[in-house]
Structure formats: structure tokens, C-alpha cells
C-alpha positions in Angstrom: -16.7 30.0 -18.0 -13.6 30.1 -20.2 -12.0 33.5 -20.6 -9.8 34.5 -23.5 -6.5 36.1 -22.6 -7.6 39.6 -23.5 -10.5 39.4 -21.1 -8.2 38.9 -18.2 -6.2 42.1 -19.0 -7.0 45.1 -16.7 -6.4 47.4 -19.6 -9.1 45.8 -21.7 -11.5 45.7 -18.7 -10.9 49.5 -18.3 -11.5 50.1 -22.0 -14.8 48.1 -21.7 -16.0 50.3 -18.7 -15.2 53.5 -20.6 -17.0 52.2 -23.7 -20.2 51.7 -21.6 -19.8 55.2 -20.2 -19.4 56.7 -23.7 -22.5 54.8 -25.0 -24.6 56.0 -22.1 -23.4 59.6 -22.6 -24.1 59.6 -26.3 -27.6 58.5 -25.8 -28.3 62.1 -24.9 -26.7 63.6 -28.0 -29.0 65.3 -30.5 -30.7 62.9 -33.0 -29.2 64.9 -35.9 -25.8 63.7 -34.6 -26.7 60.0 -34.9 -24.6 59.6 -38.0 -22.1 62.3 -37.1 -20.3 62.8 -33.8 -22.3 60.1 -32.0 -21.2 57.5 -34.5 -17.6 58.7 -34.7 -17.3 58.7 -30.9 -18.7 55.3 -30.5 -16.6 53.8 -33.3 -13.4 55.4 -31.7 -14.1 54.0 -28.2 -15.1 50.5 -29.4 -11.8 50.5 -31.4 -9.8 50.9 -28.1 -10.8 47.6 -26.6 -11.1 45.8 -30.0 -7.5 46.5 -30.9 -6.2 45.4 -27.5 -8.2 42.1 -28.0 -7.0 41.7 -31.6 -3.4 42.4 -30.6 -3.4 39.5 -28.2 -4.0 37.1 -31.1 -0.8 38.1 -32.8 2.2 35.8 -32.5 4.9 38.5 -32.6 5.4 41.1 -29.9 6.0 43.7 -32.7 2.5 43.0 -34.1 1.0 43.1 -30.7 2.6 46.6 -30.1 1.2 47.8 -33.4 -2.3 47.0 -32.2 -1.6 48.7 -28.9 -0.5 51.8 -30.8 -3.8 51.8 -32.8 -5.7 51.4 -29.5 -3.9 54.4 -28.0 -4.7 56.4 -31.1 -8.3 55.5 -30.9 -8.4 56.6 -27.3 -6.9 60.0 -28.2 -9.5 60.3 -31.0 -12.2 59.6 -28.4 -10.8 62.4 -26.2 -10.8 64.8 -29.1 -14.4 64.0 -29.9 -15.3 64.6 -26.3 -13.7 68.0 -26.3 -15.6 68.8 -29.5 -18.8 67.6 -27.7 -18.2 70.2 -24.9 -17.6 72.9 -27.5 -20.9 72.1 -29.2 -22.8 71.9 -25.9 -23.6 68.2 -26.1 -21.8 67.4 -22.8 -20.7 69.5 -19.8 -17.2 70.3 -18.8 -17.9 68.3 -15.7 -18.8 65.2 -17.7 -15.6 65.7 -19.7 -13.6 65.9 -16.5 -15.1 62.7 -15.3 -14.3 60.9 -18.5 -10.7 62.3 -18.5 -10.3 60.7 -15.1 -11.0 57.4 -16.8 -9.0 58.2 -20.0 -5.8 59.3 -18.4 -5.0 56.1 -16.4 -6.2 54.0 -19.4 -3.8 55.8 -21.7 -0.9 55.0 -19.3 -1.9 51.3 -19.2 -2.0 51.1 -23.0 1.4 52.8 -23.2 2.8 50.4 -20.6 1.4 47.4 -22.5 2.9 48.7 -25.7 6.3 49.3 -24.1 6.3 45.8 -22.7 5.5 44.4 -26.1 8.2 46.5 -27.7 10.7 45.3 -25.1 9.8 41.7 -25.9 10.1 42.4 -29.6 13.7 43.7 -29.0 14.7 40.6 -27.2 13.2 38.3 -29.9 
């Protein structure tokens, strides 16, 4: 089966795995949060991988880096929502720690991707 370029990127694959974990986790959020924190958290995490994918379609490295920056911002938004989820008792500190262990290396990979794209933009 044909794979698009973004599907081959480890950073996108990691974002995909984290997305699945967030969706599984938010299944247990209170029903009253369906249109609140659950929705915000899911939208933020989906944006991480989606912006990596969209960035790969851009012709200039500067545009690609822009989408990587948006992806990083969405990842930090996800983390902020997770911290709030602990504060509200929706998830445990242990669950947050497990997710941080996925978020931290992903954040580094997104930053490395962005830096590579910016370096290419400077050479172009």
C-alpha cells in the first residue's frame, strides 16, 4: 500500500500513538465534559499530527516550519489540558506522568523537525 511522506515520519507516528492514548483516556472523563475539556483535549492532540501532515505538503521549508510550530503549540496545549485534568480529578498524577513520557520526546522531535526545516529555509 502506498504511504504518503508524512506517514513515514517517526514524529507523525509518535503523534498518532499519543492521539490514541488521549482518546482512550478521555473516554473516562465525565459526560458533562463532552463539549468542554474532553473536546478541547481531543482537538489539541489531533492538531499535532494533522499539522505535521499538512506541513509536508508545503513547497517551502519556511512554510513547513510554520506548521511544525503550530504542531508544537498544540502539543503544549495538550499538556496544559492534561495538567488541568489532574487538577480536576479526571486523571491521576500517574497517568499524567505516563503521558509526559510520551510528550517530552515528541516535543523534541517536533523541535528538531522545525529546526531542520528552518535551516533549509535559510539555505534557500
